[in-house]
C-alpha positions as CSV (number, residue, x, y, z in Angstrom):
1,M,12.8,8.5,-6.4
2,I,11.0,7.8,-3.3
3,A,8.6,5.2,-2.2
4,L,5.9,5.2,0.4
5,C,5.0,1.7,1.9
6,A,2.3,0.5,4.3
7,Y,2.7,-3.0,5.7
8,Y,-0.1,-4.5,7.3
9,E,1.3,-6.8,9.7
10,G,-1.3,-9.2,11.1
11,T,-4.5,-11.1,9.8
12,V,-8.2,-10.3,8.8
13,P,-9.7,-12.7,11.0
14,D,-13.4,-12.3,9.6
15,D,-14.4,-11.9,5.9
16,A,-10.9,-11.9,4.4
17,E,-12.4,-12.1,0.8
18,G,-14.5,-9.4,1.5
19,F,-11.9,-7.2,2.9
20,D,-9.6,-8.0,0.1
21,R,-12.2,-7.1,-2.5
22,Y,-13.1,-3.8,-0.8
23,I,-9.2,-2.7,-0.7
24,E,-9.1,-3.8,-4.3
25,E,-12.2,-2.2,-5.7
26,V,-12.9,0.8,-3.2
27,H,-9.5,1.9,-1.4
28,M,-6.8,1.4,-4.2
29,P,-8.5,3.7,-6.5
30,L,-8.9,6.4,-4.1
31,V,-5.2,6.0,-3.4
32,A,-4.6,5.9,-6.9
33,K,-6.1,9.6,-7.1
34,Y,-3.0,11.2,-5.5
35,P,-1.6,13.9,-7.3
36,R,2.1,13.4,-8.6
37,L,1.7,9.6,-7.7
38,K,3.8,7.9,-10.1
39,Q,3.3,4.4,-9.5
40,L,0.9,2.3,-7.1
41,R,1.2,-1.3,-6.2
42,F,-0.9,-3.6,-4.1
43,L,1.0,-6.7,-2.8
44,K,-0.7,-9.8,-1.3
45,G,0.9,-11.7,1.2
46,T,1.1,-15.6,0.4
47,P,1.6,-18.6,2.4
48,R,5.4,-19.8,2.2
49,D,6.6,-23.3,3.2
50,G,3.3,-23.7,4.8
51,A,3.5,-20.7,7.1
52,A,1.2,-17.7,7.1
53,P,2.7,-14.4,5.8
54,K,4.0,-12.3,8.7
55,Y,2.4,-9.0,6.4
56,Y,-1.0,-9.3,5.1
57,L,-0.7,-7.0,2.7
58,S,1.6,-4.1,1.4
59,F,0.7,-0.8,-0.5
60,E,3.8,1.1,-2.4
61,L,3.1,4.3,-3.6
62,F,5.9,6.0,-5.8
63,F,6.8,9.6,-6.3
64,D,9.6,11.4,-8.1
65,S,10.6,13.3,-5.0
66,Y,10.1,14.3,-1.8
67,E,8.4,17.1,-2.4
68,D,5.8,15.7,-5.1
69,F,5.0,13.3,-1.9
70,Q,4.3,16.2,0.3
71,V,1.8,17.6,-2.4
72,A,0.1,14.4,-2.3
73,A,0.5,14.2,1.7
74,V,-1.8,17.6,2.0
75,S,-4.3,16.8,-0.8
76,K,-8.1,16.3,-0.7
77,E,-7.5,12.9,-2.6
78,R,-5.5,11.9,0.5
79,D,-8.0,13.0,2.9
80,A,-10.5,11.1,1.2
81,A,-8.3,8.0,1.5
82,V,-7.7,8.3,5.1
83,R,-11.3,8.7,5.8
84,D,-12.0,5.7,3.8
85,A,-9.0,3.7,5.8
86,A,-10.8,4.4,9.0
87,T,-13.7,2.4,7.6
88,F,-12.0,-0.8,7.4
89,E,-8.9,-0.9,9.7
90,G,-10.9,-2.3,12.6
91,K,-11.6,-5.5,10.4
92,F,-7.7,-5.8,10.2
93,D,-6.3,-7.4,13.3
94,G,-2.7,-6.1,13.7
95,V,-0.3,-3.1,13.4
96,I,0.0,-0.9,10.2
97,H,3.6,0.3,9.7
98,H,4.3,3.4,7.3
99,V,8.2,3.2,5.8
100,M,9.5,6.0,3.3
101,Y,12.2,4.6,0.9
102,E,14.8,6.3,-1.3
103,V,14.3,4.1,-4.6
104,N,17.6,2.9,-6.4
105,D,16.9,0.6,-9.3
106,I,19.6,-2.1,-10.1
107,G,20.1,-3.0,-13.6
108,G,21.2,-6.3,-15.1
109,C,18.5,-8.3,-14.0
110,A,18.3,-11.6,-15.8
111,G,14.6,-11.3,-16.4
112,A,14.5,-7.6,-17.3
113,E,14.0,-6.2,-20.9
């Protein structure tokens, strides 16, 4: 399994609530339509020890294989999400990092069922 992650390093200086709502209600449903996408996560940064998070938010997209990711990467659904992202990126002040990972699940966690 592989994961493509997008890390939004920075802040939303104006109307963070509206930005977050748009991400959750409009953008994420577009990304969820990617072909062969197995799982999608949206993680919202939260303050820790009184400090603002370095990463405002993160998206995690999981695919069974790199080949499945490649199918999604050239899809009309991805094109729609990329066009949509251009409409809100100006509201985010920072840098967006895209990173691909090979996923290796570790068993035996105390809270896992």
